[in-house]
mmJSON file of the N, C-alpha and C atoms, coordinates in Angstrom:
{"data_MODEL":{"atom_site":{
"group_PDB":["ATOM","ATOM","ATOM","ATOM","ATOM","ATOM","ATOM","ATOM","ATOM","ATOM","ATOM","ATOM","ATOM","ATOM","ATOM","ATOM","ATOM","ATOM","ATOM","ATOM","ATOM","ATOM","ATOM","ATOM","ATOM","ATOM","ATOM","ATOM","ATOM","ATOM","ATOM","ATOM","ATOM","ATOM","ATOM","ATOM","ATOM","ATOM","ATOM","ATOM","ATOM","ATOM","ATOM","ATOM","ATOM","ATOM","ATOM","ATOM","ATOM","ATOM","ATOM","ATOM","ATOM","ATOM","ATOM","ATOM","ATOM","ATOM","ATOM","ATOM","ATOM","ATOM","ATOM","ATOM","ATOM","ATOM","ATOM","ATOM","ATOM","ATOM","ATOM","ATOM","ATOM","ATOM","ATOM","ATOM","ATOM","ATOM","ATOM","ATOM","ATOM","ATOM","ATOM","ATOM","ATOM","ATOM","ATOM","ATOM","ATOM","ATOM","ATOM","ATOM","ATOM","ATOM","ATOM","ATOM","ATOM","ATOM","ATOM","ATOM","ATOM","ATOM","ATOM","ATOM","ATOM","ATOM","ATOM","ATOM","ATOM","ATOM","ATOM","ATOM","ATOM","ATOM","ATOM","ATOM","ATOM","ATOM","ATOM","ATOM","ATOM","ATOM","ATOM","ATOM","ATOM","ATOM","ATOM","ATOM","ATOM","ATOM","ATOM","ATOM","ATOM","ATOM","ATOM","ATOM","ATOM","ATOM","ATOM","ATOM","ATOM","ATOM","ATOM","ATOM","ATOM","ATOM","ATOM","ATOM","ATOM","ATOM","ATOM","ATOM","ATOM","ATOM","ATOM","ATOM","ATOM","ATOM","ATOM","ATOM","ATOM","ATOM","ATOM","ATOM","ATOM","ATOM","ATOM","ATOM","ATOM","ATOM","ATOM","ATOM","ATOM","ATOM","ATOM","ATOM","ATOM","ATOM","ATOM","ATOM","ATOM","ATOM","ATOM","ATOM","ATOM","ATOM","ATOM","ATOM","ATOM","ATOM","ATOM","ATOM","ATOM","ATOM","ATOM","ATOM","ATOM","ATOM","ATOM","ATOM","ATOM","ATOM","ATOM","ATOM","ATOM","ATOM","ATOM","ATOM","ATOM","ATOM","ATOM","ATOM","ATOM","ATOM","ATOM","ATOM","ATOM","ATOM","ATOM","ATOM","ATOM","ATOM","ATOM","ATOM","ATOM","ATOM","ATOM","ATOM","ATOM","ATOM","ATOM"],
"id":[1,2,3,4,5,6,7,8,9,10,11,12,13,14,15,16,17,18,19,20,21,22,23,24,25,26,27,28,29,30,31,32,33,34,35,36,37,38,39,40,41,42,43,44,45,46,47,48,49,50,51,52,53,54,55,56,57,58,59,60,61,62,63,64,65,66,67,68,69,70,71,72,73,74,75,76,77,78,79,80,81,82,83,84,85,86,87,88,89,90,91,92,93,94,95,96,97,98,99,100,101,102,103,104,105,106,107,108,109,110,111,112,113,114,115,116,117,118,119,120,121,122,123,124,125,126,127,128,129,130,131,132,133,134,135,136,137,138,139,140,141,142,143,144,145,146,147,148,149,150,151,152,153,154,155,156,157,158,159,160,161,162,163,164,165,166,167,168,169,170,171,172,173,174,175,176,177,178,179,180,181,182,183,184,185,186,187,188,189,190,191,192,193,194,195,196,197,198,199,200,201,202,203,204,205,206,207,208,209,210,211,212,213,214,215,216,217,218,219,220,221,222,223,224,225,226,227,228,229,230,231],
"type_symbol":["N","C","C","N","C","C","N","C","C","N","C","C","N","C","C","N","C","C","N","C","C","N","C","C","N","C","C","N","C","C","N","C","C","N","C","C","N","C","C","N","C","C","N","C","C","N","C","C","N","C","C","N","C","C","N","C","C","N","C","C","N","C","C","N","C","C","N","C","C","N","C","C","N","C","C","N","C","C","N","C","C","N","C","C","N","C","C","N","C","C","N","C","C","N","C","C","N","C","C","N","C","C","N","C","C","N","C","C","N","C","C","N","C","C","N","C","C","N","C","C","N","C","C","N","C","C","N","C","C","N","C","C","N","C","C","N","C","C","N","C","C","N","C","C","N","C","C","N","C","C","N","C","C","N","C","C","N","C","C","N","C","C","N","C","C","N","C","C","N","C","C","N","C","C","N","C","C","N","C","C","N","C","C","N","C","C","N","C","C","N","C","C","N","C","C","N","C","C","N","C","C","N","C","C","N","C","C","N","C","C","N","C","C","N","C","C","N","C","C","N","C","C","N","C","C","N","C","C","N","C","C"],
"label_atom_id":["N","CA","C","N","CA","C","N","CA","C","N","CA","C","N","CA","C","N","CA","C","N","CA","C","N","CA","C","N","CA","C","N","CA","C","N","CA","C","N","CA","C","N","CA","C","N","CA","C","N","CA","C","N","CA","C","N","CA","C","N","CA","C","N","CA","C","N","CA","C","N","CA","C","N","CA","C","N","CA","C","N","CA","C","N","CA","C","N","CA","C","N","CA","C","N","CA","C","N","CA","C","N","CA","C","N","CA","C","N","CA","C","N","CA","C","N","CA","C","N","CA","C","N","CA","C","N","CA","C","N","CA","C","N","CA","C","N","CA","C","N","CA","C","N","CA","C","N","CA","C","N","CA","C","N","CA","C","N","CA","C","N","CA","C","N","CA","C","N","CA","C","N","CA","C","N","CA","C","N","CA","C","N","CA","C","N","CA","C","N","CA","C","N","CA","C","N","CA","C","N","CA","C","N","CA","C","N","CA","C","N","CA","C","N","CA","C","N","CA","C","N","CA","C","N","CA","C","N","CA","C","N","CA","C","N","CA","C","N","CA","C","N","CA","C","N","CA","C","N","CA","C","N","CA","C","N","CA","C","N","CA","C","N","CA","C","N","CA","C"],
"label_alt_id":[null,null,null,null,null,null,null,null,null,null,null,null,null,null,null,null,null,null,null,null,null,null,null,null,null,null,null,null,null,null,null,null,null,null,null,null,null,null,null,null,null,null,null,null,null,null,null,null,null,null,null,null,null,null,null,null,null,null,null,null,null,null,null,null,null,null,null,null,null,null,null,null,null,null,null,null,null,null,null,null,null,null,null,null,null,null,null,null,null,null,null,null,null,null,null,null,null,null,null,null,null,null,null,null,null,null,null,null,null,null,null,null,null,null,null,null,null,null,null,null,null,null,null,null,null,null,null,null,null,null,null,null,null,null,null,null,null,null,null,null,null,null,null,null,null,null,null,null,null,null,null,null,null,null,null,null,null,null,null,null,null,null,null,null,null,null,null,null,null,null,null,null,null,null,null,null,null,null,null,null,null,null,null,null,null,null,null,null,null,null,null,null,null,null,null,null,null,null,null,null,null,null,null,null,null,null,null,null,null,null,null,null,null,null,null,null,null,null,null,null,null,null,null,null,null,null,null,null,null,null,null],
"label_comp_id":["UNK","UNK","UNK","UNK","UNK","UNK","UNK","UNK","UNK","UNK","UNK","UNK","UNK","UNK","UNK","UNK","UNK","UNK","UNK","UNK","UNK","UNK","UNK","UNK","UNK","UNK","UNK","UNK","UNK","UNK","UNK","UNK","UNK","UNK","UNK","UNK","UNK","UNK","UNK","UNK","UNK","UNK","UNK","UNK","UNK","UNK","UNK","UNK","UNK","UNK","UNK","UNK","UNK","UNK","UNK","UNK","UNK","UNK","UNK","UNK","UNK","UNK","UNK","UNK","UNK","UNK","UNK","UNK","UNK","UNK","UNK","UNK","UNK","UNK","UNK","UNK","UNK","UNK","UNK","UNK","UNK","UNK","UNK","UNK","UNK","UNK","UNK","UNK","UNK","UNK","UNK","UNK","UNK","UNK","UNK","UNK","UNK","UNK","UNK","UNK","UNK","UNK","UNK","UNK","UNK","UNK","UNK","UNK","UNK","UNK","UNK","UNK","UNK","UNK","UNK","UNK","UNK","UNK","UNK","UNK","UNK","UNK","UNK","UNK","UNK","UNK","UNK","UNK","UNK","UNK","UNK","UNK","UNK","UNK","UNK","UNK","UNK","UNK","UNK","UNK","UNK","UNK","UNK","UNK","UNK","UNK","UNK","UNK","UNK","UNK","UNK","UNK","UNK","UNK","UNK","UNK","UNK","UNK","UNK","UNK","UNK","UNK","UNK","UNK","UNK","UNK","UNK","UNK","UNK","UNK","UNK","UNK","UNK","UNK","UNK","UNK","UNK","UNK","UNK","UNK","UNK","UNK","UNK","UNK","UNK","UNK","UNK","UNK","UNK","UNK","UNK","UNK","UNK","UNK","UNK","UNK","UNK","UNK","UNK","UNK","UNK","UNK","UNK","UNK","UNK","UNK","UNK","UNK","UNK","UNK","UNK","UNK","UNK","UNK","UNK","UNK","UNK","UNK","UNK","UNK","UNK","UNK","UNK","UNK","UNK","UNK","UNK","UNK","UNK","UNK","UNK"],
"label_asym_id":["A","A","A","A","A","A","A","A","A","A","A","A","A","A","A","A","A","A","A","A","A","A","A","A","A","A","A","A","A","A","A","A","A","A","A","A","A","A","A","A","A","A","A","A","A","A","A","A","A","A","A","A","A","A","A","A","A","A","A","A","A","A","A","A","A","A","A","A","A","A","A","A","A","A","A","A","A","A","A","A","A","A","A","A","A","A","A","A","A","A","A","A","A","A","A","A","A","A","A","A","A","A","A","A","A","A","A","A","A","A","A","A","A","A","A","A","A","A","A","A","A","A","A","A","A","A","A","A","A","A","A","A","A","A","A","A","A","A","A","A","A","A","A","A","A","A","A","A","A","A","A","A","A","A","A","A","A","A","A","A","A","A","A","A","A","A","A","A","A","A","A","A","A","A","A","A","A","A","A","A","A","A","A","A","A","A","A","A","A","A","A","A","A","A","A","A","A","A","A","A","A","A","A","A","A","A","A","A","A","A","A","A","A","A","A","A","A","A","A","A","A","A","A","A","A","A","A","A","A","A","A"],
"label_entity_id":["1","1","1","1","1","1","1","1","1","1","1","1","1","1","1","1","1","1","1","1","1","1","1","1","1","1","1","1","1","1","1","1","1","1","1","1","1","1","1","1","1","1","1","1","1","1","1","1","1","1","1","1","1","1","1","1","1","1","1","1","1","1","1","1","1","1","1","1","1","1","1","1","1","1","1","1","1","1","1","1","1","1","1","1","1","1","1","1","1","1","1","1","1","1","1","1","1","1","1","1","1","1","1","1","1","1","1","1","1","1","1","1","1","1","1","1","1","1","1","1","1","1","1","1","1","1","1","1","1","1","1","1","1","1","1","1","1","1","1","1","1","1","1","1","1","1","1","1","1","1","1","1","1","1","1","1","1","1","1","1","1","1","1","1","1","1","1","1","1","1","1","1","1","1","1","1","1","1","1","1","1","1","1","1","1","1","1","1","1","1","1","1","1","1","1","1","1","1","1","1","1","1","1","1","1","1","1","1","1","1","1","1","1","1","1","1","1","1","1","1","1","1","1","1","1","1","1","1","1","1","1"],
"label_seq_id":[1,1,1,2,2,2,3,3,3,4,4,4,5,5,5,6,6,6,7,7,7,8,8,8,9,9,9,10,10,10,11,11,11,12,12,12,13,13,13,14,14,14,15,15,15,16,16,16,17,17,17,18,18,18,19,19,19,20,20,20,21,21,21,22,22,22,23,23,23,24,24,24,25,25,25,26,26,26,27,27,27,28,28,28,29,29,29,30,30,30,31,31,31,32,32,32,33,33,33,34,34,34,35,35,35,36,36,36,37,37,37,38,38,38,39,39,39,40,40,40,41,41,41,42,42,42,43,43,43,44,44,44,45,45,45,46,46,46,47,47,47,48,48,48,49,49,49,50,50,50,51,51,51,52,52,52,53,53,53,54,54,54,55,55,55,56,56,56,57,57,57,58,58,58,59,59,59,60,60,60,61,61,61,62,62,62,63,63,63,64,64,64,65,65,65,66,66,66,67,67,67,68,68,68,69,69,69,70,70,70,71,71,71,72,72,72,73,73,73,74,74,74,75,75,75,76,76,76,77,77,77],
"pdbx_PDB_ins_code":[null,null,null,null,null,null,null,null,null,null,null,null,null,null,null,null,null,null,null,null,null,null,null,null,null,null,null,null,null,null,null,null,null,null,null,null,null,null,null,null,null,null,null,null,null,null,null,null,null,null,null,null,null,null,null,null,null,null,null,null,null,null,null,null,null,null,null,null,null,null,null,null,null,null,null,null,null,null,null,null,null,null,null,null,null,null,null,null,null,null,null,null,null,null,null,null,null,null,null,null,null,null,null,null,null,null,null,null,null,null,null,null,null,null,null,null,null,null,null,null,null,null,null,null,null,null,null,null,null,null,null,null,null,null,null,null,null,null,null,null,null,null,null,null,null,null,null,null,null,null,null,null,null,null,null,null,null,null,null,null,null,null,null,null,null,null,null,null,null,null,null,null,null,null,null,null,null,null,null,null,null,null,null,null,null,null,null,null,null,null,null,null,null,null,null,null,null,null,null,null,null,null,null,null,null,null,null,null,null,null,null,null,null,null,null,null,null,null,null,null,null,null,null,null,null,null,null,null,null,null,null],
"Cartn_x":[233.95,234.324,235.791,236.531,237.856,238.375,239.635,239.891,240.247,240.813,241.2,239.92,238.769,237.5,237.14,237.566,236.778,237.522,238.798,239.808,238.982,239.344,238.964,240.484,240.077,241.374,241.287,242.364,242.261,241.275,240.563,239.461,240.279,240.331,240.969,239.384,239.66,238.745,239.185,238.991,239.211,238.243,238.673,237.258,237.933,236.84,237.06,236.227,236.714,236.157,236.119,234.733,234.321,234.772,234.146,234.459,235.759,236.416,237.923,238.555,238.149,238.618,238.398,237.159,236.592,237.378,237.267,238.113,239.431,240.665,242.002,241.84,241.094,240.88,240.621,239.707,239.478,240.741,241.516,242.782,243.777,243.969,245.3,246.018,247.255,248.05,248.718,247.593,247.99,248.811,249.614,250.118,249.505,249.617,249.217,249.766,249.289,249.494,248.781,249.19,248.212,248.877,247.795,248.179,247.691,248.472,248.412,248.321,247.836,248.131,249.577,250.618,251.988,252.346,252.122,252.475,251.98,252.642,252.078,253.314,252.679,253.794,253.254,254.39,253.852,254.351,253.811,254.189,252.858,253.209,252.347,251.441,250.313,249.386,249.572,250.167,250.266,249.502,248.69,248.184,247.074,245.846,245.297,244.743,244.434,243.774,242.665,241.538,240.698,241.237,242.565,243.085,244.284,244.619,246.112,245.917,247.167,247.352,248.837,249.473,250.88,250.954,252.234,252.331,254.02,254.187,255.628,256.29,257.06,257.959,259.571,260.241,261.575,262.432,261.452,261.897,261.372,260.978,260.5,258.937,258.59,257.087,256.771,255.828,255.421,253.843,253.696,252.387,251.659,250.703,249.952,248.333,248.276,247.145,246.062,244.747,243.939,243.431,243.134,242.524,243.417,244.788,245.803,245.459,244.8,244.619,243.886,244.159,243.363,242.417,243.312,243.129,244.025,243.524,244.165,243.813,244.851,244.665,245.24,245.323,246.041,247.269,248.234,249.244,249.472,248.94,248.932,250.091,251.24,252.359,253.373],
"Cartn_y":[1.209,1.331,1.249,1.762,1.404,-0.009,-0.738,-1.672,-1.737,-0.431,-0.43,-0.461,0.08,-0.257,-1.773,-2.39,-3.85,-4.84,-4.515,-5.368,-5.283,-6.875,-7.007,-7.823,-7.198,-7.683,-9.259,-10.16,-11.786,-11.782,-12.948,-13.044,-14.591,-14.615,-15.569,-16.739,-18.031,-18.591,-19.622,-20.497,-21.677,-22.262,-23.363,-24.278,-24.82,-24.264,-24.765,-26.106,-26.892,-28.052,-27.752,-27.452,-27.197,-28.536,-29.582,-30.557,-30.872,-31.199,-31.163,-30.258,-29.057,-27.741,-27.825,-27.691,-28.208,-29.109,-30.542,-31.872,-31.106,-30.596,-30.294,-29.415,-28.627,-27.345,-28.168,-29.383,-30.04,-31.043,-30.929,-31.909,-30.7,-29.534,-28.803,-29.222,-28.882,-29.195,-30.67,-31.643,-33.078,-33.802,-34.653,-35.671,-35.976,-36.014,-36.956,-36.903,-37.782,-38.249,-38.042,-37.413,-36.702,-37.308,-38.152,-38.774,-37.862,-37.383,-36.381,-37.338,-36.614,-37.397,-37.6,-37.252,-36.963,-38.161,-38.528,-39.323,-38.951,-39.745,-39.095,-38.213,-37.564,-36.748,-36.695,-37.039,-37.2,-35.946,-35.595,-34.839,-33.951,-32.756,-32.046,-30.822,-31.086,-29.879,-28.728,-27.181,-26.384,-25.633,-25.665,-24.018,-24.687,-24.199,-24.736,-23.467,-23.41,-22.206,-22.795,-22.007,-22.638,-23.327,-22.773,-23.669,-24.538,-24.453,-25.044,-25.412,-26.628,-26.846,-26.875,-26.428,-26.635,-27.514,-28.317,-29.536,-29.159,-29.277,-29.644,-30.748,-30.739,-32.423,-31.646,-32.635,-32.15,-30.72,-29.954,-28.534,-27.74,-28.413,-27.42,-27.321,-26.479,-26.465,-27.027,-27.705,-28.065,-27.61,-26.633,-26.344,-27.231,-27.666,-28.536,-28.416,-28.195,-27.453,-28.86,-28.352,-29.249,-29.994,-29.192,-29.998,-31.173,-31.166,-32.477,-33.604,-33.384,-34.235,-35.377,-36.569,-37.702,-38.299,-38.532,-38.689,-38.179,-38.025,-37.713,-38.552,-39.026,-39.839,-39.409,-39.328,-39.214,-40.03,-39.48,-40.731,-41.225,-42.479,-42.634,-43.528,-43.115,-44.207,-43.349],
"Cartn_z":[199.952,201.262,201.515,202.324,202.276,202.613,202.127,202.489,204.08,204.337,206.468,206.715,206.327,207.232,207.192,206.417,206.354,207.048,207.213,208.301,209.419,209.928,211.242,211.961,213.304,214.195,214.253,214.181,214.556,215.712,216.027,217.311,217.657,218.938,219.671,219.833,219.598,220.427,220.703,222.043,222.776,223.605,223.32,223.802,225.194,226.046,227.122,227.834,228.49,229.036,230.524,230.927,232.208,233.327,233.001,233.588,233.935,233.489,233.585,234.136,233.973,234.751,236.218,236.468,237.759,238.421,237.966,238.581,238.787,237.711,238.0,239.534,239.196,240.196,242.04,241.883,243.018,243.462,242.618,243.22,243.055,242.931,243.093,244.375,244.072,245.172,245.255,244.843,245.12,243.992,244.166,243.417,242.011,240.91,239.867,238.985,237.99,236.762,235.698,234.871,233.823,232.29,231.744,230.373,229.334,228.545,227.584,225.933,224.81,223.359,223.441,223.997,223.793,224.688,225.858,226.818,228.159,229.233,230.703,231.116,232.498,232.89,234.645,235.878,237.134,237.905,238.938,239.081,240.311,240.997,241.452,240.748,240.915,240.429,240.817,240.463,241.154,240.837,239.745,238.824,238.065,237.915,237.089,236.577,234.987,234.384,233.537,233.131,232.006,230.528,230.268,228.882,228.823,230.51,230.926,231.932,232.375,234.215,234.201,235.46,235.291,236.515,235.878,236.982,237.235,238.727,238.967,239.196,238.669,238.322,238.386,239.118,239.373,239.58,240.106,240.283,239.126,238.103,236.927,236.634,236.081,235.672,234.099,234.124,232.936,232.594,231.71,231.435,230.158,230.456,229.888,229.124,228.23,227.199,227.757,228.722,228.752,227.476,226.162,225.337,225.092,225.444,224.795,226.267,227.154,228.516,228.173,228.077,227.919,228.85,230.597,231.842,232.674,233.88,235.234,236.152,236.991,238.206,239.272,240.439,241.634,241.698,242.208,242.431,243.856,243.958,245.315,246.06,245.109,245.667,246.642],
"occupancy":[1.0,1.0,1.0,1.0,1.0,1.0,1.0,1.0,1.0,1.0,1.0,1.0,1.0,1.0,1.0,1.0,1.0,1.0,1.0,1.0,1.0,1.0,1.0,1.0,1.0,1.0,1.0,1.0,1.0,1.0,1.0,1.0,1.0,1.0,1.0,1.0,1.0,1.0,1.0,1.0,1.0,1.0,1.0,1.0,1.0,1.0,1.0,1.0,1.0,1.0,1.0,1.0,1.0,1.0,1.0,1.0,1.0,1.0,1.0,1.0,1.0,1.0,1.0,1.0,1.0,1.0,1.0,1.0,1.0,1.0,1.0,1.0,1.0,1.0,1.0,1.0,1.0,1.0,1.0,1.0,1.0,1.0,1.0,1.0,1.0,1.0,1.0,1.0,1.0,1.0,1.0,1.0,1.0,1.0,1.0,1.0,1.0,1.0,1.0,1.0,1.0,1.0,1.0,1.0,1.0,1.0,1.0,1.0,1.0,1.0,1.0,1.0,1.0,1.0,1.0,1.0,1.0,1.0,1.0,1.0,1.0,1.0,1.0,1.0,1.0,1.0,1.0,1.0,1.0,1.0,1.0,1.0,1.0,1.0,1.0,1.0,1.0,1.0,1.0,1.0,1.0,1.0,1.0,1.0,1.0,1.0,1.0,1.0,1.0,1.0,1.0,1.0,1.0,1.0,1.0,1.0,1.0,1.0,1.0,1.0,1.0,1.0,1.0,1.0,1.0,1.0,1.0,1.0,1.0,1.0,1.0,1.0,1.0,1.0,1.0,1.0,1.0,1.0,1.0,1.0,1.0,1.0,1.0,1.0,1.0,1.0,1.0,1.0,1.0,1.0,1.0,1.0,1.0,1.0,1.0,1.0,1.0,1.0,1.0,1.0,1.0,1.0,1.0,1.0,1.0,1.0,1.0,1.0,1.0,1.0,1.0,1.0,1.0,1.0,1.0,1.0,1.0,1.0,1.0,1.0,1.0,1.0,1.0,1.0,1.0,1.0,1.0,1.0,1.0,1.0,1.0],
"B_iso_or_equiv":[0.0,0.0,0.0,0.0,0.0,0.0,0.0,0.0,0.0,0.0,0.0,0.0,0.0,0.0,0.0,0.0,0.0,0.0,0.0,0.0,0.0,0.0,0.0,0.0,0.0,0.0,0.0,0.0,0.0,0.0,0.0,0.0,0.0,0.0,0.0,0.0,0.0,0.0,0.0,0.0,0.0,0.0,0.0,0.0,0.0,0.0,0.0,0.0,0.0,0.0,0.0,0.0,0.0,0.0,0.0,0.0,0.0,0.0,0.0,0.0,0.0,0.0,0.0,0.0,0.0,0.0,0.0,0.0,0.0,0.0,0.0,0.0,0.0,0.0,0.0,0.0,0.0,0.0,0.0,0.0,0.0,0.0,0.0,0.0,0.0,0.0,0.0,0.0,0.0,0.0,0.0,0.0,0.0,0.0,0.0,0.0,0.0,0.0,0.0,0.0,0.0,0.0,0.0,0.0,0.0,0.0,0.0,0.0,0.0,0.0,0.0,0.0,0.0,0.0,0.0,0.0,0.0,0.0,0.0,0.0,0.0,0.0,0.0,0.0,0.0,0.0,0.0,0.0,0.0,0.0,0.0,0.0,0.0,0.0,0.0,0.0,0.0,0.0,0.0,0.0,0.0,0.0,0.0,0.0,0.0,0.0,0.0,0.0,0.0,0.0,0.0,0.0,0.0,0.0,0.0,0.0,0.0,0.0,0.0,0.0,0.0,0.0,0.0,0.0,0.0,0.0,0.0,0.0,0.0,0.0,0.0,0.0,0.0,0.0,0.0,0.0,0.0,0.0,0.0,0.0,0.0,0.0,0.0,0.0,0.0,0.0,0.0,0.0,0.0,0.0,0.0,0.0,0.0,0.0,0.0,0.0,0.0,0.0,0.0,0.0,0.0,0.0,0.0,0.0,0.0,0.0,0.0,0.0,0.0,0.0,0.0,0.0,0.0,0.0,0.0,0.0,0.0,0.0,0.0,0.0,0.0,0.0,0.0,0.0,0.0,0.0,0.0,0.0,0.0,0.0,0.0],
"pdbx_formal_charge":[null,null,null,null,null,null,null,null,null,null,null,null,null,null,null,null,null,null,null,null,null,null,null,null,null,null,null,null,null,null,null,null,null,null,null,null,null,null,null,null,null,null,null,null,null,null,null,null,null,null,null,null,null,null,null,null,null,null,null,null,null,null,null,null,null,null,null,null,null,null,null,null,null,null,null,null,null,null,null,null,null,null,null,null,null,null,null,null,null,null,null,null,null,null,null,null,null,null,null,null,null,null,null,null,null,null,null,null,null,null,null,null,null,null,null,null,null,null,null,null,null,null,null,null,null,null,null,null,null,null,null,null,null,null,null,null,null,null,null,null,null,null,null,null,null,null,null,null,null,null,null,null,null,null,null,null,null,null,null,null,null,null,null,null,null,null,null,null,null,null,null,null,null,null,null,null,null,null,null,null,null,null,null,null,null,null,null,null,null,null,null,null,null,null,null,null,null,null,null,null,null,null,null,null,null,null,null,null,null,null,null,null,null,null,null,null,null,null,null,null,null,null,null,null,null,null,null,null,null,null,null],
"auth_seq_id":[1,1,1,2,2,2,3,3,3,4,4,4,5,5,5,6,6,6,7,7,7,8,8,8,9,9,9,10,10,10,11,11,11,12,12,12,13,13,13,14,14,14,15,15,15,16,16,16,17,17,17,18,18,18,19,19,19,20,20,20,21,21,21,22,22,22,23,23,23,24,24,24,25,25,25,26,26,26,27,27,27,28,28,28,29,29,29,30,30,30,31,31,31,32,32,32,33,33,33,34,34,34,35,35,35,36,36,36,37,37,37,38,38,38,39,39,39,40,40,40,41,41,41,42,42,42,43,43,43,44,44,44,45,45,45,46,46,46,47,47,47,48,48,48,49,49,49,50,50,50,51,51,51,52,52,52,53,53,53,54,54,54,55,55,55,56,56,56,57,57,57,58,58,58,59,59,59,60,60,60,61,61,61,62,62,62,63,63,63,64,64,64,65,65,65,66,66,66,67,67,67,68,68,68,69,69,69,70,70,70,71,71,71,72,72,72,73,73,73,74,74,74,75,75,75,76,76,76,77,77,77],
"auth_comp_id":["UNK","UNK","UNK","UNK","UNK","UNK","UNK","UNK","UNK","UNK","UNK","UNK","UNK","UNK","UNK","UNK","UNK","UNK","UNK","UNK","UNK","UNK","UNK","UNK","UNK","UNK","UNK","UNK","UNK","UNK","UNK","UNK","UNK","UNK","UNK","UNK","UNK","UNK","UNK","UNK","UNK","UNK","UNK","UNK","UNK","UNK","UNK","UNK","UNK","UNK","UNK","UNK","UNK","UNK","UNK","UNK","UNK","UNK","UNK","UNK","UNK","UNK","UNK","UNK","UNK","UNK","UNK","UNK","UNK","UNK","UNK","UNK","UNK","UNK","UNK","UNK","UNK","UNK","UNK","UNK","UNK","UNK","UNK","UNK","UNK","UNK","UNK","UNK","UNK","UNK","UNK","UNK","UNK","UNK","UNK","UNK","UNK","UNK","UNK","UNK","UNK","UNK","UNK","UNK","UNK","UNK","UNK","UNK","UNK","UNK","UNK","UNK","UNK","UNK","UNK","UNK","UNK","UNK","UNK","UNK","UNK","UNK","UNK","UNK","UNK","UNK","UNK","UNK","UNK","UNK","UNK","UNK","UNK","UNK","UNK","UNK","UNK","UNK","UNK","UNK","UNK","UNK","UNK","UNK","UNK","UNK","UNK","UNK","UNK","UNK","UNK","UNK","UNK","UNK","UNK","UNK","UNK","UNK","UNK","UNK","UNK","UNK","UNK","UNK","UNK","UNK","UNK","UNK","UNK","UNK","UNK","UNK","UNK","UNK","UNK","UNK","UNK","UNK","UNK","UNK","UNK","UNK","UNK","UNK","UNK","UNK","UNK","UNK","UNK","UNK","UNK","UNK","UNK","UNK","UNK","UNK","UNK","UNK","UNK","UNK","UNK","UNK","UNK","UNK","UNK","UNK","UNK","UNK","UNK","UNK","UNK","UNK","UNK","UNK","UNK","UNK","UNK","UNK","UNK","UNK","UNK","UNK","UNK","UNK","UNK","UNK","UNK","UNK","UNK","UNK","UNK"],
"auth_asym_id":["A","A","A","A","A","A","A","A","A","A","A","A","A","A","A","A","A","A","A","A","A","A","A","A","A","A","A","A","A","A","A","A","A","A","A","A","A","A","A","A","A","A","A","A","A","A","A","A","A","A","A","A","A","A","A","A","A","A","A","A","A","A","A","A","A","A","A","A","A","A","A","A","A","A","A","A","A","A","A","A","A","A","A","A","A","A","A","A","A","A","A","A","A","A","A","A","A","A","A","A","A","A","A","A","A","A","A","A","A","A","A","A","A","A","A","A","A","A","A","A","A","A","A","A","A","A","A","A","A","A","A","A","A","A","A","A","A","A","A","A","A","A","A","A","A","A","A","A","A","A","A","A","A","A","A","A","A","A","A","A","A","A","A","A","A","A","A","A","A","A","A","A","A","A","A","A","A","A","A","A","A","A","A","A","A","A","A","A","A","A","A","A","A","A","A","A","A","A","A","A","A","A","A","A","A","A","A","A","A","A","A","A","A","A","A","A","A","A","A","A","A","A","A","A","A","A","A","A","A","A","A"],
"auth_atom_id":["N","CA","C","N","CA","C","N","CA","C","N","CA","C","N","CA","C","N","CA","C","N","CA","C","N","CA","C","N","CA","C","N","CA","C","N","CA","C","N","CA","C","N","CA","C","N","CA","C","N","CA","C","N","CA","C","N","CA","C","N","CA","C","N","CA","C","N","CA","C","N","CA","C","N","CA","C","N","CA","C","N","CA","C","N","CA","C","N","CA","C","N","CA","C","N","CA","C","N","CA","C","N","CA","C","N","CA","C","N","CA","C","N","CA","C","N","CA","C","N","CA","C","N","CA","C","N","CA","C","N","CA","C","N","CA","C","N","CA","C","N","CA","C","N","CA","C","N","CA","C","N","CA","C","N","CA","C","N","CA","C","N","CA","C","N","CA","C","N","CA","C","N","CA","C","N","CA","C","N","CA","C","N","CA","C","N","CA","C","N","CA","C","N","CA","C","N","CA","C","N","CA","C","N","CA","C","N","CA","C","N","CA","C","N","CA","C","N","CA","C","N","CA","C","N","CA","C","N","CA","C","N","CA","C","N","CA","C","N","CA","C","N","CA","C","N","CA","C","N","CA","C","N","CA","C","N","CA","C","N","CA","C","N","CA","C","N","CA","C"],
"pdbx_PDB_model_num":[1,1,1,1,1,1,1,1,1,1,1,1,1,1,1,1,1,1,1,1,1,1,1,1,1,1,1,1,1,1,1,1,1,1,1,1,1,1,1,1,1,1,1,1,1,1,1,1,1,1,1,1,1,1,1,1,1,1,1,1,1,1,1,1,1,1,1,1,1,1,1,1,1,1,1,1,1,1,1,1,1,1,1,1,1,1,1,1,1,1,1,1,1,1,1,1,1,1,1,1,1,1,1,1,1,1,1,1,1,1,1,1,1,1,1,1,1,1,1,1,1,1,1,1,1,1,1,1,1,1,1,1,1,1,1,1,1,1,1,1,1,1,1,1,1,1,1,1,1,1,1,1,1,1,1,1,1,1,1,1,1,1,1,1,1,1,1,1,1,1,1,1,1,1,1,1,1,1,1,1,1,1,1,1,1,1,1,1,1,1,1,1,1,1,1,1,1,1,1,1,1,1,1,1,1,1,1,1,1,1,1,1,1,1,1,1,1,1,1,1,1,1,1,1,1,1,1,1,1,1,1]
}}}
């Protein structure tokens, strides 16, 4: 068999956290605090995808991988 025939294209795998994803979708549009493995961010959740959440803060967007989220709470201040 030729080497060209045995090569396979790379495969992408992603872990989806269905409960975290659905919880984030339920609070989309709300102000929240998101604790990640690198620290916390505060802002408005403006988008939720299976692998990341978009947090609007100070006029800029932050894209946070869901796998890096430790906890989320609504900002009630």
